[in-house]
N, C-alpha and C positions, 0 to 999 in steps of 0.2 A: 504493499500499499504506500509506503514512504517513497519507494522508487517511482511509482506512478504519479504521485503528487509532484515530485521534482521534475519529471519529464513534462508534465502538463505546464508547470511554471516556466520551464525553458521554452516550450513551444509558444506559449502566450507572449513571452518577452520577445521572441524572434518575430512573431507576427506584428507586434506593436512597433518594433524597430523598423520593420519593412514599411509599414504604413506611414510613419513619420518621415522616413527617408524618401518615399515616393512623393508625398505631398510637399516636401521641402526642396526638391531638386530644382536647381536653377539652370536655365538654358538660355541660348541667345536668340532663338527664333521668335518673331512676333506672332501673337494670336491673330486670327482672321479678323480683319477690320470691319467687314461689311456683313458678318453673319447675322442672321435674324435672331433677335433675343426673345425668349419666351419664358413665362413663369409657369411653374408646374405644381400640381397637387397630387399626392399619391403616386401610383405608378404611371409614368409619363410616356414611355415608349409606345409609339402608335402601333395598333394591331396591323397585321399584314393585309394587303389588298385581297379581294376575292380571287380564287384560282382563275387564271387566264386574264387578270387585269393587265391592261396595257398602259405603261407609264405615260406614253405620248397622248393617249386618250384622256388621261387625268391631268394633262397640262404639264407633265414633268419633262425635263430635258432628257435627251438620250443618255444612257449609261456610258460612262467613260470605259473604253476598252480594257484598261488596266484593272479597273474595279470589277468589270464583268469577268475577267480571268480569275481574279482573287476570290470571287464568291461563286465560282462555277459549281463547286461541290455542294454548296447550300442550295443554289437555284435548282440543281438537279433533283433534290429531295423536296424542295419547297418552291415551286415555280412562282408562287404569289409573292415571294419576298421582294420588297421594294426598297432598294438601298437608299434612295433619297428620303423617303419617309422614315426609314430606320435611323439615319444619321440625324435627322431633325429631332427625333425622339430621344436618341442617345445624348445629344447635346443638352436637352432639357433635363434628362436624368442626371447628367454630370453636375449641373448647377444645383439641383435639388439635393443630391447626396453630399456634395462638398459643404453646402450650407448647413444641412442637418447634422452632419458629423461635428462641425465646429460648435454648434450650440448644444450638442449632446441630446438631440431629439431621436431617441431610440424608436419611437412609434412611427415616425416618418421614414426611418431607414428600413425597418423590418420588411415591408412588402417589396422593397427594391433590391434586396440582397439575398444571396443564397445563405444557407445556415452557416457555412464555413466563414464567409466574409462577415456576416453579422457578428459572429463570435469574436473575430479579430477587431472589428470596429468597437464592439462593446467593451473589449479589454482596454482599448485606447481611451474611450470615454471615462471608464471607471478609474483609470490611472490619473487622468486629469482631475476628476472630482476628488480623488484622495489627496492630491496635491493642493487642492483649493484654487485651482486656476480656472478662468473662463476664457473663451475665445469667440471671436466674431470674424467672419470672412466676407470680403467683398470682392467680386470678380470685376476688375477694372474695365474689362471689355468682354464681349461674348467669346467663349472659348472656340478655338479651331478644332474641328473634329474630322478625322479622315478614316474611312473604313479600309482596314488593311487586309482582312481575311474573313471569309465566311465558310464554315465547314459543318459537317454533321458527323458525330461520333455515336454509333448505335442509333438511338432515337432522340439524341440531344443535339439541337442546333447550337452552334457557337459562332460568335462574331467578335472580332478584335478591332477596337477603335483606338486610334492615337489621338490624345487630347493635348493641345498646347494652350496654356492660359496664363494670364497675368493676374496675380492674386495679391490683395492687400489683407494682411492678417493682423488683428489686434488682440494681444494677450494681456489679461489683467491678472496680476498676482494677488495672493491673499492680503498683502499689505495695501492693496488698492492702487498700486502703481501699474501703469499700462505702458506698453511699448508697441510700436507699429512696424511691421516689416513688409516691404513690397518685393515680390519675386516673380519670376517666370517659371512655370512648371511644365514638365513633359512627362506624360504617363500613357501607358497602354492599358486599357480596360477591356476585359473579356466578358461579354454578356452571353447568357445562354437561356434556352427555353426548350421544353420537351415537345417534339413534333406530335401532332395528333391530340394534344391537350386542349380542353375547352378554354383554357386561359391563354390568350394570345400574347401576353406580356413577357418581356425579357427581364432577367435579374442579373445583377452584377456578380460574377463568379470569381474574378481575379483582378488584382491591381499590380502593375509592374512599372518600374522606372523605365524611361525611354530616353533616347537621344534626340537632339533638336532636329 
């Protein structure tokens, strides 16, 4: 039992370190200047189009050939997958999750994350609460989101999105003293959902540091 407790503590510490490392990574590339900004409530990634939906009919621009190649595996299993709608929803999800994590809003996070990621985020929030710190995050401009890969493993669809963002973070210590840091972050988020499920929404399954 003692060994299990120690292993769990080490795992939680690693996940917490990884989360803070990812959210704090500075990069040199600017976020997308003209991205459409949207506010979200609950799970915000848009459901897929009906099977056979044509993006051009819906007023969407043609899919970039590079993106079409990257998501070929997903499109084969889910022909209705619309990369433009997905990216718009993923960008909204990014903003919602980053803000909710900063303010420690577990209820807002829970429907947006897999159980594994929720456990990691919860550990980070708990550590901050124990230290008596509070945080507030402002996205200086809408984040840039690029769809890098769409695949299917078994019956689980997975999509990797690279986010570049400019973040203003305000940390308030127990003493009441606050300090503000502005930084650019680069992250790759992997979203997943189960094909054939009645729930069309995607959940965040992995967060990784990325290069600019």
